[in-house]
BALOBA-1460 file (C-alpha; in Angstrom, 3 decimals):
// residues 258
<rec num="1" residu="m" x="-55.768" y="-19.183" z="0.726"/>
<rec num="2" residu="i" x="-57.326" y="-18.065" z="-2.551"/>
<rec num="3" residu="i" x="-58.137" y="-21.594" z="-3.675"/>
<rec num="4" residu="n" x="-59.662" y="-22.272" z="-0.205"/>
<rec num="5" residu="g" x="-61.856" y="-19.198" z="-0.780"/>
<rec num="6" residu="i" x="-63.115" y="-20.574" z="-4.073"/>
<rec num="7" residu="r" x="-63.837" y="-23.977" z="-2.512"/>
<rec num="8" residu="r" x="-65.762" y="-22.224" z="0.239"/>
<rec num="9" residu="v" x="-67.951" y="-20.481" z="-2.284"/>
<rec num="10" residu="f" x="-68.762" y="-23.378" z="-4.576"/>
<rec num="11" residu="g" x="-67.553" y="-26.533" z="-2.872"/>
<rec num="12" residu="v" x="-69.156" y="-26.330" z="0.586"/>
<rec num="13" residu="l" x="-72.389" y="-24.589" z="-0.044"/>
<rec num="14" residu="a" x="-74.187" y="-26.115" z="2.943"/>
<rec num="15" residu="v" x="-71.622" y="-24.820" z="5.387"/>
<rec num="16" residu="v" x="-71.844" y="-21.252" z="4.119"/>
<rec num="17" residu="a" x="-75.575" y="-21.211" z="3.510"/>
<rec num="18" residu="t" x="-76.421" y="-22.565" z="6.974"/>
<rec num="19" residu="p" x="-74.754" y="-20.329" z="9.580"/>
<rec num="20" residu="t" x="-73.609" y="-21.639" z="12.951"/>
<rec num="21" residu="v" x="-73.336" y="-19.890" z="16.280"/>
<rec num="22" residu="l" x="-69.764" y="-18.670" z="16.750"/>
<rec num="23" residu="f" x="-67.827" y="-18.022" z="19.905"/>
<rec num="24" residu="p" x="-68.866" y="-16.012" z="21.836"/>
<rec num="25" residu="q" x="-72.568" y="-15.971" z="21.048"/>
<rec num="26" residu="f" x="-72.476" y="-14.144" z="17.719"/>
<rec num="27" residu="l" x="-68.802" y="-13.149" z="17.391"/>
<rec num="28" residu="e" x="-65.476" y="-14.845" z="16.974"/>
<rec num="29" residu="p" x="-62.160" y="-13.380" z="18.125"/>
<rec num="30" residu="l" x="-60.314" y="-11.879" z="15.147"/>
<rec num="31" residu="p" x="-58.051" y="-14.697" z="14.015"/>
<rec num="32" residu="g" x="-54.906" y="-12.656" z="13.285"/>
<rec num="33" residu="r" x="-55.113" y="-10.235" z="16.190"/>
<rec num="34" residu="t" x="-52.264" y="-10.945" z="18.571"/>
<rec num="35" residu="t" x="-52.244" y="-7.695" z="20.523"/>
<rec num="36" residu="p" x="-55.034" y="-6.063" z="22.466"/>
<rec num="37" residu="a" x="-57.261" y="-3.823" z="20.351"/>
<rec num="38" residu="a" x="-57.262" y="-0.145" z="21.174"/>
<rec num="39" residu="t" x="-60.116" y="1.422" z="23.044"/>
<rec num="40" residu="p" x="-62.847" y="1.808" z="20.409"/>
<rec num="41" residu="n" x="-63.874" y="5.204" z="19.064"/>
<rec num="42" residu="k" x="-67.417" y="6.459" z="19.439"/>
<rec num="43" residu="t" x="-68.204" y="5.188" z="15.944"/>
<rec num="44" residu="m" x="-68.215" y="1.441" z="15.384"/>
<rec num="45" residu="t" x="-66.130" y="0.564" z="12.271"/>
<rec num="46" residu="i" x="-67.031" y="-2.538" z="10.252"/>
<rec num="47" residu="e" x="-64.661" y="-3.525" z="7.545"/>
<rec num="48" residu="i" x="-65.910" y="-5.996" z="4.975"/>
<rec num="49" residu="w" x="-63.510" y="-8.047" z="2.856"/>
<rec num="50" residu="s" x="-65.299" y="-9.248" z="-0.276"/>
<rec num="51" residu="d" x="-64.903" y="-9.938" z="-3.980"/>
<rec num="52" residu="v" x="-67.462" y="-8.764" z="-6.549"/>
<rec num="53" residu="v" x="-67.331" y="-12.188" z="-8.223"/>
<rec num="54" residu="c" x="-68.157" y="-13.963" z="-4.911"/>
<rec num="55" residu="p" x="-71.876" y="-14.967" z="-4.864"/>
<rec num="56" residu="f" x="-72.065" y="-15.243" z="-1.084"/>
<rec num="57" residu="c" x="-70.470" y="-11.811" z="-0.743"/>
<rec num="58" residu="y" x="-73.431" y="-10.169" z="-2.453"/>
<rec num="59" residu="i" x="-75.831" y="-12.300" z="-0.416"/>
<rec num="60" residu="g" x="-73.952" y="-11.451" z="2.777"/>
<rec num="61" residu="k" x="-74.096" y="-7.787" z="1.849"/>
<rec num="62" residu="r" x="-77.882" y="-7.934" z="1.693"/>
<rec num="63" residu="e" x="-78.153" y="-9.829" z="5.009"/>
<rec num="64" residu="f" x="-75.832" y="-7.368" z="6.720"/>
<rec num="65" residu="e" x="-77.750" y="-4.360" z="5.341"/>
<rec num="66" residu="a" x="-81.005" y="-5.838" z="6.626"/>
<rec num="67" residu="a" x="-79.466" y="-6.223" z="10.051"/>
<rec num="68" residu="l" x="-77.904" y="-2.756" z="10.080"/>
<rec num="69" residu="a" x="-81.241" y="-1.214" z="9.219"/>
<rec num="70" residu="r" x="-82.636" y="-2.717" z="12.459"/>
<rec num="71" residu="f" x="-79.619" y="-1.857" z="14.613"/>
<rec num="72" residu="e" x="-80.401" y="0.814" z="17.244"/>
<rec num="73" residu="h" x="-76.990" y="2.475" z="16.791"/>
<rec num="74" residu="k" x="-76.844" y="2.327" z="13.009"/>
<rec num="75" residu="a" x="-76.104" y="6.021" z="12.784"/>
<rec num="76" residu="e" x="-72.912" y="5.431" z="14.730"/>
<rec num="77" residu="v" x="-71.622" y="2.696" z="12.351"/>
<rec num="78" residu="t" x="-69.081" y="3.253" z="9.619"/>
<rec num="79" residu="v" x="-68.761" y="0.593" z="6.897"/>
<rec num="80" residu="v" x="-65.521" y="0.210" z="4.979"/>
<rec num="81" residu="w" x="-65.215" y="-2.020" z="1.939"/>
<rec num="82" residu="k" x="-61.975" y="-4.033" z="1.527"/>
<rec num="83" residu="s" x="-60.591" y="-5.723" z="-1.561"/>
<rec num="84" residu="f" x="-60.143" y="-9.516" z="-1.833"/>
<rec num="85" residu="e" x="-59.604" y="-11.536" z="-5.043"/>
<rec num="86" residu="l" x="-60.782" y="-15.112" z="-4.952"/>
<rec num="87" residu="d" x="-58.565" y="-15.785" z="-7.913"/>
<rec num="88" residu="p" x="-55.826" y="-13.225" z="-8.540"/>
<rec num="89" residu="n" x="-54.684" y="-15.264" z="-11.550"/>
<rec num="90" residu="a" x="-58.002" y="-15.099" z="-13.295"/>
<rec num="91" residu="p" x="-57.773" y="-14.042" z="-16.959"/>
<rec num="92" residu="q" x="-59.241" y="-10.844" z="-18.392"/>
<rec num="93" residu="r" x="-61.942" y="-13.074" z="-19.921"/>
<rec num="94" residu="s" x="-62.153" y="-16.817" z="-19.518"/>
<rec num="95" residu="e" x="-62.976" y="-19.192" z="-22.271"/>
<rec num="96" residu="h" x="-65.452" y="-20.943" z="-19.872"/>
<rec num="97" residu="d" x="-68.831" y="-19.888" z="-18.638"/>
<rec num="98" residu="m" x="-69.681" y="-20.362" z="-14.960"/>
<rec num="99" residu="y" x="-70.491" y="-24.036" z="-15.275"/>
<rec num="100" residu="g" x="-67.509" y="-24.781" z="-17.517"/>
<rec num="101" residu="m" x="-65.194" y="-23.047" z="-15.035"/>
<rec num="102" residu="l" x="-66.402" y="-25.093" z="-12.123"/>
<rec num="103" residu="s" x="-66.358" y="-28.290" z="-14.095"/>
<rec num="104" residu="n" x="-62.834" y="-27.658" z="-15.253"/>
<rec num="105" residu="r" x="-61.550" y="-26.562" z="-11.823"/>
<rec num="106" residu="y" x="-63.049" y="-29.353" z="-9.751"/>
<rec num="107" residu="g" x="-63.290" y="-32.212" z="-12.204"/>
<rec num="108" residu="i" x="-67.053" y="-32.457" z="-11.921"/>
<rec num="109" residu="s" x="-69.668" y="-32.783" z="-14.630"/>
<rec num="110" residu="r" x="-71.373" y="-29.776" z="-16.113"/>
<rec num="111" residu="a" x="-74.682" y="-31.089" z="-14.732"/>
<rec num="112" residu="e" x="-73.203" y="-31.266" z="-11.222"/>
<rec num="113" residu="a" x="-71.783" y="-27.747" z="-11.615"/>
<rec num="114" residu="q" x="-75.216" y="-26.515" z="-12.609"/>
<rec num="115" residu="a" x="-76.794" y="-28.186" z="-9.575"/>
<rec num="116" residu="r" x="-74.273" y="-26.575" z="-7.203"/>
<rec num="117" residu="v" x="-74.835" y="-23.166" z="-8.755"/>
<rec num="118" residu="q" x="-78.599" y="-23.556" z="-8.526"/>
<rec num="119" residu="g" x="-78.311" y="-23.949" z="-4.795"/>
<rec num="120" residu="v" x="-76.583" y="-20.540" z="-4.686"/>
<rec num="121" residu="v" x="-79.258" y="-18.997" z="-6.923"/>
<rec num="122" residu="e" x="-81.957" y="-20.194" z="-4.568"/>
<rec num="123" residu="r" x="-80.117" y="-18.779" z="-1.566"/>
<rec num="124" residu="a" x="-79.818" y="-15.442" z="-3.348"/>
<rec num="125" residu="k" x="-83.551" y="-15.309" z="-3.925"/>
<rec num="126" residu="t" x="-84.111" y="-15.375" z="-0.146"/>
<rec num="127" residu="v" x="-82.571" y="-11.859" z="0.074"/>
<rec num="128" residu="g" x="-84.263" y="-10.509" z="-3.107"/>
<rec num="129" residu="l" x="-81.360" y="-11.069" z="-5.562"/>
<rec num="130" residu="d" x="-82.069" y="-12.568" z="-8.952"/>
<rec num="131" residu="y" x="-78.808" y="-14.176" z="-10.037"/>
<rec num="132" residu="h" x="-78.342" y="-15.007" z="-13.735"/>
<rec num="133" residu="m" x="-75.293" y="-17.237" z="-13.494"/>
<rec num="134" residu="d" x="-75.601" y="-18.322" z="-17.140"/>
<rec num="135" residu="k" x="-74.784" y="-14.705" z="-18.125"/>
<rec num="136" residu="a" x="-71.844" y="-14.250" z="-15.783"/>
<rec num="137" residu="i" x="-68.602" y="-13.527" z="-17.646"/>
<rec num="138" residu="i" x="-65.750" y="-15.206" z="-15.810"/>
<rec num="139" residu="s" x="-62.898" y="-12.702" z="-15.564"/>
<rec num="140" residu="s" x="-60.380" y="-10.928" z="-13.309"/>
<rec num="141" residu="s" x="-61.895" y="-8.687" z="-10.647"/>
<rec num="142" residu="f" x="-58.685" y="-6.730" z="-10.123"/>
<rec num="143" residu="d" x="-59.552" y="-3.668" z="-12.119"/>
<rec num="144" residu="a" x="-63.065" y="-3.632" z="-10.588"/>
<rec num="145" residu="h" x="-61.324" y="-3.468" z="-7.183"/>
<rec num="146" residu="r" x="-59.178" y="-0.613" z="-8.377"/>
<rec num="147" residu="l" x="-62.357" y="1.201" z="-9.390"/>
<rec num="148" residu="i" x="-63.853" y="0.606" z="-5.985"/>
<rec num="149" residu="q" x="-60.691" y="1.924" z="-4.330"/>
<rec num="150" residu="f" x="-60.929" y="5.064" z="-6.492"/>
<rec num="151" residu="a" x="-64.619" y="5.394" z="-5.713"/>
<rec num="152" residu="k" x="-63.838" y="5.224" z="-1.982"/>
<rec num="153" residu="t" x="-61.745" y="8.395" z="-2.332"/>
<rec num="154" residu="k" x="-64.809" y="10.108" z="-3.698"/>
<rec num="155" residu="g" x="-67.174" y="8.831" z="-1.027"/>
<rec num="156" residu="k" x="-68.707" y="6.362" z="-3.476"/>
<rec num="157" residu="g" x="-67.276" y="3.038" z="-2.286"/>
<rec num="158" residu="a" x="-70.595" y="1.473" z="-1.329"/>
<rec num="159" residu="e" x="-72.186" y="2.547" z="-4.570"/>
<rec num="160" residu="a" x="-69.358" y="1.040" z="-6.563"/>
<rec num="161" residu="e" x="-69.571" y="-2.221" z="-4.649"/>
<rec num="162" residu="e" x="-73.283" y="-2.575" z="-5.251"/>
<rec num="163" residu="r" x="-73.125" y="-1.641" z="-8.926"/>
<rec num="164" residu="l" x="-70.312" y="-4.147" z="-9.638"/>
<rec num="165" residu="f" x="-72.054" y="-6.974" z="-7.767"/>
<rec num="166" residu="k" x="-75.183" y="-6.378" z="-9.861"/>
<rec num="167" residu="a" x="-73.153" y="-6.116" z="-13.045"/>
<rec num="168" residu="y" x="-71.626" y="-9.507" z="-12.541"/>
<rec num="169" residu="f" x="-74.423" y="-11.557" z="-11.073"/>
<rec num="170" residu="v" x="-77.501" y="-9.984" z="-12.573"/>
<rec num="171" residu="d" x="-76.616" y="-8.008" z="-15.731"/>
<rec num="172" residu="g" x="-73.878" y="-10.279" z="-17.170"/>
<rec num="173" residu="i" x="-71.503" y="-7.348" z="-17.713"/>
<rec num="174" residu="h" x="-67.833" y="-7.957" z="-18.257"/>
<rec num="175" residu="i" x="-66.368" y="-6.412" z="-15.196"/>
<rec num="176" residu="a" x="-62.759" y="-6.562" z="-16.423"/>
<rec num="177" residu="d" x="-63.670" y="-4.439" z="-19.529"/>
<rec num="178" residu="h" x="-62.469" y="-0.888" z="-19.024"/>
<rec num="179" residu="a" x="-65.254" y="0.599" z="-21.127"/>
<rec num="180" residu="a" x="-67.875" y="-1.197" z="-19.015"/>
<rec num="181" residu="l" x="-66.180" y="-0.161" z="-15.809"/>
<rec num="182" residu="t" x="-66.107" y="3.464" z="-17.019"/>
<rec num="183" residu="r" x="-69.820" y="3.438" z="-17.814"/>
<rec num="184" residu="m" x="-70.651" y="1.998" z="-14.431"/>
<rec num="185" residu="g" x="-68.431" y="4.498" z="-12.718"/>
<rec num="186" residu="v" x="-70.199" y="7.379" z="-14.418"/>
<rec num="187" residu="e" x="-73.543" y="5.806" z="-13.410"/>
<rec num="188" residu="i" x="-72.681" y="6.142" z="-9.719"/>
<rec num="189" residu="g" x="-71.488" y="9.772" z="-10.111"/>
<rec num="190" residu="l" x="-67.764" y="9.497" z="-10.870"/>
<rec num="191" residu="e" x="-66.145" y="11.610" z="-13.585"/>
<rec num="192" residu="e" x="-65.542" y="9.777" z="-16.843"/>
<rec num="193" residu="a" x="-62.164" y="11.332" z="-17.473"/>
<rec num="194" residu="e" x="-60.893" y="10.445" z="-14.041"/>
<rec num="195" residu="i" x="-62.093" y="6.886" z="-14.297"/>
<rec num="196" residu="s" x="-60.389" y="6.443" z="-17.698"/>
<rec num="197" residu="s" x="-57.165" y="7.869" z="-16.307"/>
<rec num="198" residu="v" x="-57.247" y="5.499" z="-13.341"/>
<rec num="199" residu="l" x="-57.951" y="2.402" z="-15.415"/>
<rec num="200" residu="a" x="-55.272" y="3.294" z="-17.987"/>
<rec num="201" residu="s" x="-52.657" y="3.513" z="-15.196"/>
<rec num="202" residu="t" x="-51.609" y="1.355" z="-12.262"/>
<rec num="203" residu="r" x="-53.152" y="3.658" z="-9.751"/>
<rec num="204" residu="f" x="-54.826" y="2.038" z="-6.692"/>
<rec num="205" residu="t" x="-52.942" y="-1.197" z="-7.339"/>
<rec num="206" residu="e" x="-51.231" y="-0.801" z="-3.997"/>
<rec num="207" residu="a" x="-54.489" y="-0.070" z="-2.261"/>
<rec num="208" residu="v" x="-55.918" y="-3.386" z="-3.507"/>
<rec num="209" residu="r" x="-52.759" y="-5.290" z="-2.587"/>
<rec num="210" residu="a" x="-52.655" y="-3.618" z="0.879"/>
<rec num="211" residu="d" x="-56.206" y="-4.868" z="1.624"/>
<rec num="212" residu="e" x="-55.206" y="-8.351" z="0.502"/>
<rec num="213" residu="r" x="-52.078" y="-8.409" z="2.622"/>
<rec num="214" residu="e" x="-54.116" y="-7.129" z="5.580"/>
<rec num="215" residu="a" x="-56.600" y="-9.931" z="5.110"/>
<rec num="216" residu="q" x="-53.725" y="-12.458" z="5.303"/>
<rec num="217" residu="q" x="-52.409" y="-10.821" z="8.481"/>
<rec num="218" residu="l" x="-55.814" y="-10.922" z="10.079"/>
<rec num="219" residu="g" x="-56.294" y="-14.542" z="9.279"/>
<rec num="220" residu="v" x="-59.067" y="-14.109" z="6.718"/>
<rec num="221" residu="r" x="-59.379" y="-17.368" z="4.802"/>
<rec num="222" residu="g" x="-62.476" y="-16.712" z="2.846"/>
<rec num="223" residu="v" x="-65.007" y="-14.051" z="2.042"/>
<rec num="224" residu="p" x="-67.279" y="-12.354" z="2.915"/>
<rec num="225" residu="f" x="-65.519" y="-11.575" z="6.192"/>
<rec num="226" residu="f" x="-66.721" y="-8.760" z="8.498"/>
<rec num="227" residu="v" x="-64.340" y="-7.182" z="11.004"/>
<rec num="228" residu="i" x="-65.787" y="-5.185" z="13.843"/>
<rec num="229" residu="d" x="-63.579" y="-2.550" z="15.509"/>
<rec num="230" residu="r" x="-60.539" y="-4.752" z="14.756"/>
<rec num="231" residu="r" x="-61.660" y="-6.873" z="17.705"/>
<rec num="232" residu="y" x="-64.048" y="-9.501" z="16.276"/>
<rec num="233" residu="g" x="-64.823" y="-11.230" z="13.022"/>
<rec num="234" residu="v" x="-67.946" y="-12.652" z="11.546"/>
<rec num="235" residu="s" x="-67.417" y="-14.960" z="8.572"/>
<rec num="236" residu="g" x="-69.720" y="-15.970" z="5.768"/>
<rec num="237" residu="a" x="-73.151" y="-14.943" z="4.497"/>
<rec num="238" residu="q" x="-74.853" y="-15.191" z="7.905"/>
<rec num="239" residu="h" x="-78.507" y="-14.489" z="8.142"/>
<rec num="240" residu="s" x="-79.557" y="-10.970" z="9.187"/>
<rec num="241" residu="d" x="-80.622" y="-12.048" z="12.681"/>
<rec num="242" residu="h" x="-77.140" y="-13.339" z="13.271"/>
<rec num="243" residu="f" x="-75.559" y="-10.141" z="12.014"/>
<rec num="244" residu="l" x="-77.904" y="-8.118" z="14.193"/>
<rec num="245" residu="g" x="-76.982" y="-10.198" z="17.196"/>
<rec num="246" residu="a" x="-73.277" y="-9.619" z="16.397"/>
<rec num="247" residu="l" x="-73.783" y="-5.890" z="16.106"/>
<rec num="248" residu="q" x="-75.640" y="-5.750" z="19.406"/>
<rec num="249" residu="q" x="-73.097" y="-7.924" z="21.225"/>
<rec num="250" residu="a" x="-70.123" y="-5.957" z="19.852"/>
<rec num="251" residu="w" x="-71.764" y="-2.670" z="20.860"/>
<rec num="252" residu="k" x="-72.419" y="-3.943" z="24.375"/>
<rec num="253" residu="e" x="-68.851" y="-5.186" z="24.759"/>
<rec num="254" residu="r" x="-67.308" y="-2.040" z="23.356"/>
<rec num="255" residu="s" x="-69.350" y="0.083" z="25.747"/>
<rec num="256" residu="a" x="-67.946" y="-1.864" z="28.619"/>
<rec num="257" residu="v" x="-64.373" y="-0.790" z="27.781"/>
<rec num="258" residu="e" x="-65.024" y="2.839" z="27.027"/>
């Protein structure tokens, strides 16, 4: 599943970058749901599985935010970020840069790797993101996910997600480095001593693993993946109009069962 996720990000760019209409119109039934979903609460819950080293996850985040800003019922939507590692075996710091990693993994030339990455960079520009892939430090995202899980307990999950995406794709910060993670945690309002304590321990490991197990159970095969009220899924970095249509359709259908 993890390797498929990596292939999805860098090996099939056209499929992810050009969204298709799903069934029904904007939504697809949640792959792993085998029992009827409970009657939805008043608040629509959207869970987003993503990895902070996934370029389309950051793009998808921007597209989704643009859609949510236009959604009539946005005040009644709760967004929950979920952990997903594209490569749980990634080293603390790779010997390769972005292009070397792709070249080594897929047996392609460095020039071909650069061409593939440039397509992602251009897609990112369409949502106002200025990716600097040449600065990205290839590393494990596990401790970054632990920091996000900790931040969620302080009501700062969204802030942590955004800061870590920017750190990896724009700033070229080593997101597996504990000192760097601590600095970024402080930037978003977390206490330095608490961050250091979390990172020096194994705390929030189970929270990360639980999200990953849940993704498998739900049939998530790649990220980003958006789950609406545990009834429907939207996969990939869809354009904001598609996300808006999904939100509107899901709201209409949930209203019909209340």
